[in-house]
C-alpha positions in Angstrom: 91.4 76.1 123.1 91.9 77.3 119.1 89.9 76.3 116.2 86.7 76.7 114.4 84.5 75.9 117.4 85.6 79.0 119.2 85.7 81.2 116.2 89.5 81.7 116.1 90.0 79.6 112.7 92.3 81.5 110.2 91.1 81.6 107.0 94.4 81.1 104.3 94.4 81.5 100.9 95.6 78.6 98.5 96.9 80.3 95.4 100.2 81.6 95.2 101.3 84.7 97.0 102.7 87.6 95.2 106.6 88.0 94.8 106.1 91.8 96.0 108.7 93.1 98.4 107.3 96.5 98.4 110.3 98.2 96.5 108.4 98.7 93.9 110.7 100.7 90.9 110.7 100.1 87.3 114.1 99.9 85.9 114.1 102.4 83.4 116.2 100.1 80.6 115.3 96.4 81.7 111.1 97.7 82.3 110.9 95.2 85.1 110.6 96.0 89.2 113.7 96.3 91.2 112.1 94.4 94.0 110.2 91.6 92.8 111.6 91.7 89.3 108.4 90.9 87.5 107.4 93.2 84.2 104.7 95.6 84.1 102.0 93.4 82.7 102.9 90.4 85.0 102.2 93.0 88.3 98.9 94.2 86.3 97.4 90.7 85.7 99.0 88.7 88.5 95.2 88.4 90.2 93.7 87.4 87.5 96.5 84.7 86.5 96.0 80.8 86.8 98.7 79.0 89.5 100.3 77.8 86.4 100.8 81.0 84.9 102.2 82.3 88.4 104.6 79.2 88.9 106.2 79.8 85.7 106.7 83.7 86.4 107.9 83.0 90.0 110.8 80.1 88.2 111.6 82.9 86.0 112.1 85.5 88.2 115.8 84.7 89.8 117.2 84.9 86.9 116.3 88.3 86.1 118.1 90.1 88.7 121.2 90.1 86.4 119.4 92.5 84.1 119.5 95.0 86.8 122.9 94.6 88.4 124.6 96.3 85.0 126.0 99.7 86.2 124.9 102.9 83.7 128.3 104.6 83.8 127.0 106.8 86.9 128.4 110.6 86.8 130.4 110.0 84.1 128.0 108.8 81.9 125.3 111.9 82.9 128.0 114.3 82.3 128.3 112.8 78.5 124.7 113.2 77.7 
């Protein structure tokens, strides 16, 4: 039997979890993480944000993915520099 009587109770957190997927690379032009799409400021303050602020950010993240899909020109662009 599991539960609080035998010490198997699992503690859970109630706040919104981080969208981090452990692919932490900041896009040099968009200045957002290529893994979770949060800004550096959002990442740094995440643990101190209210649940409402976290929800608002989470709703914006899917729309930010398009900022990272633009090609920067590859080898041809590097040769022009």
